N, C-alpha and C positions, 0 to 999 in steps of 0.2 A: 940545696933547698930541702927543707924538712917536709915530709908527707904528713898530712893531717888525717886523723881518723875521726869518723863520726861516732859520737857517743851513742851507745845502744841503750834503750830503755829497759827497765826491769818491769815485772808484773806489777809491783807496788807503785812504781812511778806512773805507769800507764793507768792504773786504777784511780790515781789522784788527779789526772789531767782534767781541766775544765771541759765542758761540752765542746766538741770540735765542730759542731754544726752539720755533721753528716756521719753516717755509719763508718766505723773504723774497727780494724783488728790490729793486734800487735803480732808481727810475723818476724821471728828471729831478731827481735829488738827494735824493729822499725815499724812505724805506723803505716798501715795500708788503708787508704781511704777507699770507700766503696759507694757506688751509686745507689740511689733508692731503687728497689727492684720493680715496683709497679703493682697495679691492682691485682692481676692474675696471681702473682707470687703471694701477695698478702692473703688472698682468698684461700689459696691452697694451704698456706700455713695455718690459717684459722680453722679450716676443716680438719686438718690433722690434729691440732691442739684440742678442738672440740671433741673429737672421737676419743682421744686419750683422757681428757678431763672427765667426760661422761663415764667412762669405764672406771677411772680412778676414784671418782666420787662414791661409787658403789663398793669398790674393793679396798680402797685406802691402802695402797701399796707404796706410795711415795709422792714425789713432787713432779708436776709437769711445769716446765718453764718455757717461755717464749721471749721474743724481742732481743735476741742475741745475748742472753745471759751468758757471761763469759766462761769459757772452759780453758784452763791452763793446759797447754799441750806439750810445751817443751820449756826447759830451763837452760840458761847459759849457752846461747842467747835465748831469752824468754819469748814465748809466743802465747797469745790469748786469742782464741777463736770464738766466734759468736754463732753457735748453731741456731737455726730458725726455730726449732722445737727440741727440747731435751727432756729426758725422764731420769730422775734420780730416785732409787729405792730408799726406803727409810734406813736400810742397812748402811748405805753410803752417806746419806745426809739425813740424820735423825729428824723426826717430826719436831717442828718448832725451832729448828737449828739453821734457818736460812741466814747465811752471813751477809753483811752489807757489801762485801767484796766478792771474790771468786771462791767457790768451795774448794777445799783441800783435795778432794778426790773428784775424778771425772764422773759424768753420768754413765749409766748403763746403756742408754739409747739416745742417739742423736739423729735428727732429720735435717738435711740440707736440701733446700728446694732450689733447683736450677733457676736462676734469674736471667733475663735477657743479656746481661753483660758477662755472665759466667761462661767458662769454657769447660766442657766435659772433662778433659784431662786434668784441669786444675782442681775440679771437685773430686776426682778420683784420688789425687795426691793428698787433698785435704782429708779424705776418708782414711787414708793410710796414717796420716798424722794423728787423727783421733784414736784409731785403733792402737797405735804405738803408745799413746798416752794412757790407755787402759779402758777406753770405751768398748763395750762388748759388741755392739752392733751399730753400724752407721747406715742410714737409709738415705740414698740420693734419689730425690724425687724430680721427675722430668714432666712438667705440666704440658709441654708441647706433645710429647708422646704418650702422656698419661700412664707412666710407668713408675715403679718404685724398685730400685736395685738395693739389695741388702748386702753389706760387706761385713764379714766376720774375720777374725784373726786366723782361724783354723780351718776355713773351708772356702771354696770358690764363691764368687758373688752369685746371687740369685735375683733374677729380674721377674717381677710380677706385674700383671695388667688386668684390666677389666674385672671379670667376676672372680679371678683368683683371690684367695683369701690372704690378707696381710696378717701374719701371726708371728709373734716372737715369744713363744711359750716359755722359754727359759728366763725371760725377763718379765713378761706380763702374762702369767698363766691365766688362760681363759679369754684373753683379748683376741678377737677375730673380727675382721671387717673386710668386705670386698674392696679391693684397691680403687675401684671406680668411685667409691664414696668420697675419696679425697679430692675428687675433681668435679663433683656434681654441683649444680646451682642451688639446690635446696636439700635440706635434711629430710630424708624419708624413712 
């Protein structure tokens, strides 16, 4: 009896798939279907994107992307992850150069907001995958604990909450916001 092997998808094949009807990522050549994360998740993502967009409108440093804009994290087998929020500097993705597919280079900054179906260990592994792909800083946001944990390639994780300032000066010079702002009900 011959063993059959499942064909693995490439980044290009994944990008050409029709709408699958729900969120999905490509993980080591296989499609990973994902649940819709819910209102709290969406609100936190919007607050983060709003803070970054407001700053970027004044400073014009790069692109802020949301809605799982794909990031290629591995090749052979291929993986495409969908960060909740990402920042690409104009050095990595020049102004006016937004591809219809996935950018050739990874973003400098990625936010992954823990959703009810996520497991902390899986998000930590995903953070390592982003870092290995060349992302400079991965922020894992926990709405239940109202914390942000920053992962870097060259130093231990840093967890911030409440009035502690969220800053990534090497990526967004001058950007500083209390962590609590990502979880507030209104902009103040």
